[in-house]
N, C-alpha and C positions, 0 to 999 in steps of 0.2 A: 552661660551655663557650661560647666566643665565636668569631665570624669563622671558623667551621669548623674550630677546632683540636680535636685528638684527644688526649683525655687518656690517659697511659699507667697501667700498673699493673706490679707486680712478676711477677705471674702471670696465667694466663689466667683469667677469670671467667665461669662459665655466667650466662646471662641467664635470666629467668623464663620464656621461651618453649623453654627447652631448648637454646640454640645456645651455642657458645664463639666467642670472637674472637681470633685469632691477631695478633700485633704486625703493625704496619706498617713496611715497610722505608723507610728516610729517604732512599735515594739514588733511588730509582724513583718511577713513579707510585703514588699511594697505592692499595692494593688491599686492600679490607676483605672477609675472607672469612669467611662465616658457614656453618658444615657442622653437619650433626647430631651430636649428642654419641655418643661411644663407649657400648657397652651396660655396659662395666664402670664408666665415669663416671657415667652415669645411675644406675646403681644405688648407687653409693656416695655420691652427692650428695642421694639421697633426694627427688629432683625429678621425680617421674613425669610423663611426657607424655600427657596424656588423649588427646591427637589422633593417637596414633601417631607412626611416623617423620615427620620433618619435611622440607621442601624442602631441597636444596643450592642456595643461592643465592650467587651472584657478583655483587658490585657494585663496577664499575668506574669510578674517579673519573678523568676524562681531564684534568683541570686539573693545572698544575704544584703542586708543594708550596709555591713561594714562596721568599723569599730565604733562610729558614732552612735549606731543603734545599740551596741552591747553597753555604752556608758550611759545609755538613757538619755542623750541629747536628742532633741527633736530634728529630723531631717528637714531639708527644705521642700516646699510644696510645689505642685504644678503651677505654671504661670497660667495655661489655659489655651495654650496653641502651641502645636509641635512646628518645627521648621519645615518639615515636609508638607506638612498640611497647606502651607501658602501655594505650593505648587499643584495641590490636588491629587497626589500621589499617596497619601499617608494611608489609604483604606488598602491599596494594592501592596504597598511595602508591608504592612502588618500582617495582611491575610495570606498572602503568598510567600513572603519572604524571599529566600533563595532557594526554597524547596522546589519551586517551579524549575529551576534551571537544571534539576536532576532528573526531571521526568516524571516526579511522584504525582499521582492523582490526587490532588487535593480541591475539594469542592470550594469554589469561589464564584461570587457573583459576575454575572456576564457584564455588567457595568456599575459605574460609581454610583447609579442612581437607584439600585434595586433598594426595596424596602422592608427586606427580611432581617431578623436579628441574626447576628452572626458573633460566636465566641471564639477568641483567640488567646493563645497561649503563647507567650514569648519567653527567651530567655534560654537556659539549659534545656536540652533535650532530656526525654525520658532515658534513664539509663539501660543500657543493654548490656548483653553478654559479655564475656572476656573476648576481646580482640586479638587475633592471632598475626604475627609478624611472617617475615618471609619464609624462615626457616620450617616452623611448626606449621603454617597455614599453606605453604605451597610446595616447598621442596620436599619435605618428608612425606606428605601425600603422594605426590607425582612419583617419587622414589619407590614408594610402598606399592603403587599401582602397576609400576613399570615392571619392578622385579619381583615376578611371580612365578606361577608354576612352571612356565615354559623354560625358563633358566635351569631350573634345578631338574626336571625329569625329562627335558627334550633337547637341551642345547647340546650336551655332548653326544647325542643320537644325530642330531642335524650335523655337526662336524664330521662324524664318522660317514654320514650318507653323502654330503655334498663334498667334504675334502677341505683342507684348510683355506685353499685359494679361493673356491667359490663361496665359502661361509664368511671369509673377509669381506667379500663383494657384496654378499647378501646382508649383512649387519650394515655395512656403509651405505648400501642402496635404501633400507628400510629406515635407517635413522636420519639420511638426509631428507626423507618424505616428512617425518615428524619434526625434524629441526626446521625446515622452511615453514610448516604449519605452525610451529612454535612463534616463529617471527611474525607471522599474519595475525596470530592470536594476540601477540603483545602489542602490535599496533592498534588493533581494534579494542582492545581492553583498556587502552591508555587513552582513548579518545572521549571519554566521558564516564560518568558514574555507571556501576552495573547494578543490576537487580538479579533475583533468584533466577535459575534457570540456565546458568552456564553459556555453553556454545549456542543453545536455543536462542536465548536472549540476544547473542551477539548476531547470530546469522539472520533471526527474525527482523531486528532493527536495521540489517544492513541490505537484505535482499527482498524485505516485504514479508508481511504474516503467511502468505501461501508457502513460500519456499521455506520459511522458518518452521512451520508447524510440520510439514511433510519431512524435513531433515530430522527436526527435533523428536518426531515420533520414532523415526527409523533410530536415532540415538538412544531412545530410551529402550528400544527393543534390544540393541546392542548392548547396554549394560545390563539389562535383565539376563540375556543370554551368556554373557560374560561371568555373571555371578554363578551360573550353572557350570561353567568352565573351571572355574576356581574351586568349587565345592567337589567337581569329580576329581580335580588333581589332588586336593586333600584327602579324599577318600582312597584314591589309588596309592598314595604314600603311605597312608595308614594300613593299608591291607599288605603292601609289601613289606612294611616294618614289622607289621604283627599278622604273620600268615595265619595263625590259628583263629584270627578273628573272623576269617572268610567262612562263610556258609557255603559256597559252592566254590570249586577250584578247577581251572583248565590247565590241561598240558598240551602242548603242541608235538609235532612230529620230533622235533628236535629234543624233546625231554624237558623243554624250559616251562615252567610253570608261571601264569598270570592270572591277575585278579578275575573272577567270572564278571561278566556283565551285570548279572542278577544282584551279585554284591554290590556293585558300583550303584545300581539303581535304589536298592533298598538303603544302603548307609547315606546315599545322597539325598533321598527325600527326608530321611530323619535329620540330617544335618541342615538342610534348607529351612524345615519347620523351626529348628531350634534357633537358626540366625533371624529368623522372621519375627520370633518372639523378642529376640535382643532389640531389634530395630524398632519394635512397638514401644520400646522403653523410652526412645527418644535420641535426638542427635548428641545431646549433652553426654550422655553415657558412653557414645561411641567414640567421641573426641577425647573421653577420659582414658580409655583402654587403647586407642589407637598407638601411642609410643610403645604401649607394652606388647603390641603385635609386631611392632617394627624392631625392637631391640634383640629377639631371637634371629632376625634377618641378618643384621649385621654381624652378630656372633657367629652364625653358621656360615657366612661369606668368609670370615676371617680362619675358621676352621678348616673350610675347603682349600683356601689358598696356602695355609701351612701345611695341610696334608699333601698338596701338589709337591711342594718343594721337599716334603719330607719323604715321599714315595721312592721306592727302589724296586728293581726287577723282581716281578711275581710277588710284590709286597706292597700294600697288605692284601692283594687278591691277584689270582692268575690272570695274565693279560696286562698287567700293569708295568710298564717299563720304566718308570720315572722320565723326568724330563730328558729325552734322547734326541739327537739330530737325525739319527737313523728313522727313528719313528716318525719324526717331524716330515722326512722326504717321503716315507711310505703313504702318509696320510694326506699329502698336498693335493693330489689329484682326487676327483670325484669318484663314487661307486654307487650308482643309482640302481636299485634291485626292486624286485617284489618282496612284499612283507604281508604277513597276517594283520587283522584288524588291530592288535595290540602293538604294532610295529617291529615285531620279531622277524628277522630274514626268512623267507619261506619261497622256495622256488615256485611252488604252485599257489603263491598268495594271491589274494584279490586285489590288492592295492600295489600300483607301480608308482614309483617316486621319482619324481624330477624337480628341476629347479622351481619351475612354477608352484609346483605343489608345497615345496618348501617355504616359498614367500608366504603362502597362506598360512602355514603351521607356525613361522617363527614371528610373523607381523605383530599378533598379540602381545609379543614379549616387549614391543616398544610402545605400545598404546598406554594410555594412563596420563598423558600430557594435559587433559582436561581437568584432571583432579584439583587443581587449584582454583581453575576459573569456578568450578562448581561451588566452592567455598567464599565466592566474592563477598557474600553479606557478612562474613565473618572475619574479614582482613582489615588490619589498621588502615593501610594504604594499598589499595588495589591497584592503582597506577604503578607502583613501584614492585609490589611482590609477585605478581603475576608475571611480568617479563623476567624477572631475575630469577625467580623460583623454578619458573617453568623450563626455561633454557638451561639452567644450571642442572636440574635432573636430567633433562635429555642428553648433555654433554657427557655427565657422570656416567650414566647408564651406557652410552654408547661406547666410552672408553672401556668400561668394565667388559663388555661383550667383545670388542676387539682383543683385549688382552687375554680372555677366556679362550677365544679361538685358538691362539698360539699355545697356550697351555695345555688344553685338552687334546689338541693334535699332537703335541709331543709327548703325553703322557702315557697313552694306551695304544694297543693295537686296534685296528679297524673294528675286528670281530668284537673285542670288548667294549669299543664305543657303541656299536650296534645291538648288542644283546644286554648290556648292563645298563637299563634305563635310569638307574639311580647311582651311577657313577660318581655323582657329587657326594653322595652318602658312603660309598666305599671308600674313596680316598680321603675322607675327612678325619681330622685329628682332634681329638685323640680317639674317640668311638663314633661310630656312624649314628647313634640314637640322637646325638646332639643336632645333626643335620636334618634327620627326620622331624624333630620337633620343631626346629627352624622351617623347615618346608611346610608343614602343616599349619603351623600359626601364621605364617606370612600368607598362605593361599587363603585360610579362612579370614584373615584380615581385610584381604583384597576382596573376598566374597562380600563381607560385611560391607564395604565401601560401596560396592555396587549395588547392594540391596538398599542401601541406604540413599544412594545418588539417585537412583532411577524412580523411585516414586515422587521424588521432589521435583525431578524434572518433568514427570507426567503432571503434577500438580500445578507447576508454573505455567504449563501449555493450558491447563484447563482454567486456571485463574485469568489468563489473557482473554478468555470468553469469545474465541474465535469459533470454535466447534461446539454446537450446543449438545453434542452426543458425550462430550467430555464433562459435563457439568457434575456428574456423580463424583468426580475426583476433584472438586474444588475443596480448598481447604481455607479457613480463616488466617489472617495474618499472624505468623508466629505459632500456628498450630502444626499438629503432626498430622501428615497424610496417610492416615490409616486405611482407607479405602484403597488408594494407590498402592499401598504396601501388599495388602492381600492380593491384588491383581498381579503385582510384580513377582510375588512368590508362587502365584498359580503358574505364570510362565516359566518361572526357573525349574519348578518341579517338572513341567512337561519337557524342558531341555534335559534334566538329569533322567528321565525315563529312556531318552535315547542311549544314554549311557557310554557313547563312544567320543571320546575327547577329539581325535582327529576329524570327525565329521562336524563337530561343534564349532572348532576355531575358524573355518572359513566363513560360516554365518557371521561370527563376531567381527571378523576382519571386515567384510562388506559394509556392515552398518557403520563402523568406525570410520572407514575411509570415506563413506558418503558425507559423514560429518566433518571430515578433514578437509573434504574437497569443498564443502560449503564454506568453511572459515577461510580458505585460501581464495575462493572467489568472491567472497565478501570484500576481503582486503584488497584484491585486484581492482574490482570495481570502484570501491571508495578511492583508493590511491590514483587510479586512471582518470576518474571525474574531477578529484581533488576540489571539492566543493569548499566553500568557506568555512564550514562547520567541521572539515576534516583536518584536525591539528593534534594528532596523537603525540604524546610525551616520548613515546618511544621511536627514536629516529632512524633505526637501523631497518629499514624496508623499503622494498620497491616494488612496483607493479610486476615487473618482469620475474622476480622470485616469487612472488604470490602466484602467478600464472604457471611457473616451473612446478611449484608445489603441487598446485591442482591437477597439472598434467601427470605428474608422478602418482598421486593417487588413482587417476583413472587408469594409469598403464598397469599400477599393481594390481586393481581389481581385474583386469582382463588377464592378467599373467597367472593369477590365482585360478580363476573358472570363469569363462565367459557365460557359462548356464548360470551360476551364482550372481554375477553381475547383471545379467539380464533380468534375473528375477527381482533383485534388490532394486534397480532403476524402475522396474515396472511398479513395484510396491509403492517407491517414492512417488511415482508419476500417478498413481491411483489416489494416493492421499492427496496430492497437489490438487488433482482433479475434484476430488470430494470437498475439499476446503473451499476451493472457488465455486462450487456449486451451492453448497450449503453452510459455508461459513459466513460469518458476519464481517461486513466490511471494517477494516481497521486502516488507519494511516499513521505509520510510525516513522515516516520521514526517510523510508529505505532508499537504498542507492539508485533502484529502477526509477524512482520519481525524479531523482537528480538526471539520471541518463536521459529519460524522456524531455526533461527541461532543457539539457544542453542540446540534445538532437532537435528539438523545436527550434532553439536559437539558431542553430548552424544553418537549418532548413530555410528558416526566416531570412537569413543572410545571404544564402545562396539564391534565393528567389529575387532579391534585390528591390528595388522601387519602380522599376521599368513595368510597362503593362505585360501581363500574361498573355503568351500566345494563345490565339482560340483554339487550339488543340488541347491545351493544358487548363482551360478555363473551366472552373467549378462554380457552381452557384453558392453563394454565401448569403443566404437570406437573413435579414434583420426583421425579427417577427414582433409587431408592435402589438403587445399583449392586450391592453385594455384602454386604446384611445377612447372610445365610446361605447355605449352600450351598458346596461344594467347586468352585472354579474353578482352572485353572493360574496360575501366578504372573505370567506374560506376558499374560493375558486381564484386562483391568481391569473388564469388564463382561460380565454374560450377552449373548451375541451376540443374543438375540430381544428384549430390553428396548428397544433402538433401534428395532427393527420396530414394538414395539407403541407406543412414542412417536409414531412418525410416524402412527400410525392414530388418533391422538387430535388430529389436525391437520386443517384442512379445506385441501386444496390446498398443504399444506406450511406453512401460515401459522401462526405462534406460535413460542414459544421453550421449550425444555426445559432443564432444569437436572440434570445429572448429577452425583450427589453420592456419595462413598464415605469412609466413616469408618475412620480407622486408629487402633487402639487404642495408647496409649502416652504419653510426655512429648514435648511440643510441641518442646522445646528439642534433644532427642536425635533425633527423627523428622522434623525440618524439611526435610532434604535429601531423604529417603525420600519424604516428601509431594510434594516439587517433582517428582522423578522420576516419581511416580505420576500427578501432574497432566498431565504431558506425555505419558503413555502413554494417558492418558484422553481427552485432547484429540484424539490422533492417532486414537483408535477413533472418537470421534464424526465426524470428518471422513470418516474412511474408510466410515462406516454413512450418509454424506450425511444427517445429522440437523441439523437447525437447533437448535443447544443449545451450552450451555458446561459446562465441567468445574469441579467445586469438590471439594477434598480437605480434609477436617477432621481434625485430630488430636485426640483426647479420651481421658481414661482410660478410659471404656467406650462402648459403642455407644450406650447410653441417653442418657448424658450429652452426648455428640455430637449426637445428634438433636434433643434438647431445645434444645440452643444454635442449631442450624440452624432449627428451625421458628420460633424467636423471632426471629432476625435475619437470614434469608436474603431477598434481594431489597431494592426500594426503592419506597416509595410503593405504586402500583397496579400495579407489576410485580413483586409478590411473588408465589411459586408458591402456587396455589390448590388444587392436587391432588397428594397423595402418592401415587406409584406404587411398588409393591414387589412381589416375587415371594412367592407362599405358601410357608412353611417346610415343605415335605413331608417332609424328611429329619430333622426334629427327633427322632422317635422311633426311627427306623432307625439313626440315628447315635448315639443316646443323648445329644443335646445337651441337657442338662437345663436350660441357662441360656437357651434360646430362648423358652420360653412367657412368662417375666417380661419379656424384651426386646419381644416380640411385643406383648403386652398394654401396656406402657409406651408403645411408638409410637402406638399406636391411641388411648389416652388422651390423649397428648400433641397428637395431630391434632384430637381432639374439642375440646378446651380451647383450642387455637389457632385454631378454626374453619377447619380445612383439610378439604377433601374427601378420601377415601380411596379408592383403587382396588387392589385385591390380586388378583394374576394368578396362578390355579392352573392347572397345565399349560403352563407357559411354554415348556417343550422342544418342544411340539406346535404352538407359534404359528406361523402361516404367514408367509412373508416375501411381498415385493410379487409375485413371479412364480408362487405357488402359490394359484390360484383355489380359492374354496369355494363349496359349493352346500348348499342347506337352509334352515334358519331361524337367525335371532338371536332367541332367547328371552329375554324380560324377566321376572322374577318380582319385580313391583312390590309390595312389602308396606308400606313407610312412606313418607311424603313426604320426597322428597330435593331438592326444588328444580327436578326435571326432569333432573338430571344423567344419570341413567341413561337417560332417553328420547334426551338429546343425544348420549351416547356412542354408542348404537346408530346413530343418523343420521351420525354421523361415521365410523363403519365403513363404511357404505354408500357414502361417497364414494371408498373405496380400491377398487383394482382386485380385491384379494383377495377382498372380500364384495359386490361389486355385484351378484351374480347371487343374493344371499340376500333373504328376505324376514323382516319383523319381527313377532313375537308377542308380544302382551302379556298376561301372566298376573296375574289380580288374585284375592287371596284374601278371600273372604267368610265371615263367621261363620255365617250361616243362608241357607237356600235362598230365603228371602222376598226377601233383600237382593241377589241376584245379578243379576237382569234390571234394578233400577234403577241398581246399580253399572255393569254393562257399557255401559248407555246413557250415564250420565255420562262414563265414559272415553273413549268413542267421539267424544263430541262434544268433549272436551278434546282429544284427538288431531288432530279436524279443524281446530279453531281454532289448533293449532299447525302445520299444514301438514305433518303426518307420517302416512305411511300404513303402517298397522299392523292386524293381526287381534287382536282383544280377545277373551281366553277368561278366563272367571270360574271359579274352583274354590272348592267350599264345603268348610272344615275343620273338623271338629268340635271341640268345646271341648273342654278338658282332662277334665272330669269323664265326658263321653261317651265319650271316648277309653278311659279307664281300665274303664269298663263293658264296651265292646266287646272288650276286651283288646288285646295287641300283634299288629299285622298281620304276616303271614308273607310277607316280601318279601326283595329282595335286600339291605335295609339291616337286617335283624335281626341278622346276624351281627356286623357292625360295632358295633350298638347294644349287644349283650350283651357285647362286650368293652370297650367304654366303661365300662358300668356296673360291671364288675369291677375295672378299672383304678381308677375314681374311689373305689369302695369301699375297695380296699386303699390308696390314698393318704390317704383320709380316717381310716382305721384307725391308720396311722402318725403322722398328726398328733396323733390323740387320745392314742396311747400315749406320744408325746414329751412332749405337754403335761402328763399325769399323771405321768410320771417326773420333769419338772423342776418341776412344780407352779407352771405357768403357764398362761394362756389359750390357746387355738388360735393360733397363728402360721402365717402364709403369706406369703412375699414380703417378709418383714422387717417385718410389721405384724400386730396382733391382729384377729381377725375372729370374725363370728359366722355359722356355716353353717346355713342352712334346707335340711334335707336334701329336704324335699318340694319346694322350688323347684328345686333341683338336678335332681330326677327330671323336673320340668316342662319344664326347659330342654332335657333330653334326649329327652324325646318329642316336643317341638317340632321340633327339628332333624331327628329321624327321620322325622317326618311330611313335612317340607318336602324333605328328601332323596328320601324316597319318590314325592313328586309330581314333582319334576325328573327322576327316572330313568323315571318313567311316561309323560311328555309330551315329554322333550326329550333322550332318548337319543342321536338321531342329529343333534341340531342342531349348527350350525358352531360357535357360542358361546353359552354362558349367562350371563346377567346376573342377579344376585341381590343384595338388599339384606344390608347388613353390620350384623349385630346388635352393639350396643357391649357392652364387657365389663361384666357385671353387678357391682354392689358386693357385698362381703363373700364374693366368690367367687374362690378362688386361681386364678392364672394357669394352672396346669395344667389345672383344669377346664375354663376357656375353650378351651384348645387342644383338649380332647375334643370340646367342642360343635363347634367348628370343623372337626375332622377327621371328624366324623359328618355334617356338612352337606355337605362336598365329596366325600364317599366315593363313588367309582366315577364320577364326572362328569369327564371327559376334559379339558375346557376351559371354564373358569369364571371370570367376573369378578365379585368381590365388592366393590359399591360402596357407599359412604356419603357422602351429600351434605353440605352445611352450610348454617347458617342464613340462606339467601339464593336467590333464584330465578336460574337461568341460562337460563331459556326465558322468552318472553313472548308473550302472545295478540295484542298490538297491534302495528300497522306503527310 
């Protein structure tokens, strides 16, 4: 089959997947319909479908059939089976295509076996709006945003205040910051497809949703405030050009009139409302008129430079010297002084200007480099247009500013530079009105861009559904953010009411610098981690340049105003905290996750494979969730197991691994295992336990646990303690398979050198709000590396047990050894910094116990019952062996039973149980050493021993250590 031809057949042929293909009509668009087979057809064809009813899938090919269809010839038909279907990938390829690679949220079945109908359209995508190239999509918007009001009505004033030398440094300093940010932006933007949201999208996907939302909202505020800045600049220019339009007029002590703040407020609000109505018309209208706004800018710049070269002494106004070397030398140095609120020099003015203040005033003149990235959805080639257009606009404007510093410094006296705030209009050729029109239209165009981009940025943040409070600003795909536009206009009007351009610009600067810092840090983190997914097409980047760019942004923030810096950082921090507190969790594959991953790998390698020193030993419990016991299907783990796991950690430090074993075949139970994993993970998060969930599918519980205990974990982060509940229900529910499984798990732990903690009375285990009183009693029988002592100390760190005291019971064979043993244990506990009372108990040996006879206490009834059951079980074994003529068999292997040893084990557990009941009946919790399963004893016998040991003890921890110390005497 070549060139998309479809071969025909005389009749419909079923495919191996159970689908049939209907012929394709020749005169229309090719529609290939795949539907589930009829039951009759399925039965007759004898092709059973293992996966049940299949999806109904429609695949629409939007392209024409070609010349054959036009000539009326019949195209070839479907053969009945696609090539990809042979591999089982056809569903995913058809449904997801390549859209999943771009990060688009496309609903797709969680598995190939889902049974819901799916409709799919393939071929040409839905036609969208006109795509823009590098010049119209990035370069011109960035140029229009950068060349704004500051250049026209503030730049000559900045040259007069700072002098030519410091002005050149100021321009180079600020443009270096934006140029480095442009490099970082280019690298991130070319590392994959971009969606709406501009820098918010880039920062959020690089630093995480919390950082992205906090910086994104600050950037939104910066754009909204910038809109007010441009509106005020346009109004001020208009009032200077047409003084009679002013309702109020102010004249300072020097006799120089300036626009009143009330005029700025009135005209500014009217202008903001008018622009908001235009924004409501949609982005298409704005894109159509944007070139009309930019043409006057280019024309006015040409008129300004022509006027500079044509100027002569006192022409066209007093104070103009023309391009003069003398003027250049006079204006080389700075002349910082006091001015009034309008910037007019006044010895009694309230504002004193210095280099730091000029940085805050000038920096908005170099912002606007994000204008191209904000239009990423409208670009033909994002990965080419954004780097080229952004950096070209940055270099062009930087060159223009540097040249303008030299020309303005040589053109007019310092007094003229400081008093004539519209010097650009004064020197413009042929008449100043051309420059006035250019200034007004350029600033209004920039304001229109701000009022257009800010609502879309807010809508993009809302659409990510991180903060529920922003749900009001959500918009459908392709819709206009009307609610966000109203909110942006309200903020813009509030800033216009302030009416002071010089007070607004530092605020805009802070928010933009926060955004630039986020972009630089994003590139720095991604470049430093260098994950496999970090493959930007833009190659001119390095983590050191991004770090330098971020450092420059922070330095500029503090140079402008430490107070504004603290306020802006505090605002971003509050938003970050609010997002962490109220925001919905989202995983965008951010750089922090990659950093955590690499840090974990380095830490794991640094730990090595050697044993951890006892001072650095942490319990890593492997929680066996449902080994036995009946729980509801929607309960993945016993509710008290997580509470107990938290008790094994000091101040919550440590990791728990919750494991559940599902019996069955892995291929058949894989989907059920994934669902169980999600349920168990949700349970762990609900219980606020630091841990991970693992689901293992195995033929049996013993096989599953044997695989877990050998392979779970990495290096020194393998689980070192196996925690499970005691199977109290095995006899009550007549679960005869539990003894063999229980003994197998314990033996596997011993062979794998894992400690074991078995919890009896788990239903009565206290939660974090149930305070316990009394004692924590330890029956320390065998050496366990100090694990039992350490567990008791960890229990004391929890609020539930902090009021308890520890008692250590030691077993001595003879009375003569009691005092010496007590002294040794006290010294050992003192060296371990553990407070505990030591009690030594003397147990009679086996022979002495037989001579004295069985003691009559609460354990005798259980002891007698265990004897009878063991005798009956042993009799059945012997009878079966005699009948079959084979040796004694238990748990699938031949054994030799020493009946006297069995009696000894029973009496030993009886004596220990009697001792526990005598001394620890009201203890908060009892810890006792776990006896290992004896050789040649059936698993049933061992369960009888254990039942006798735990009889009538309400809350018991049976502990077995492993071949290493977990506590140390030394610092």
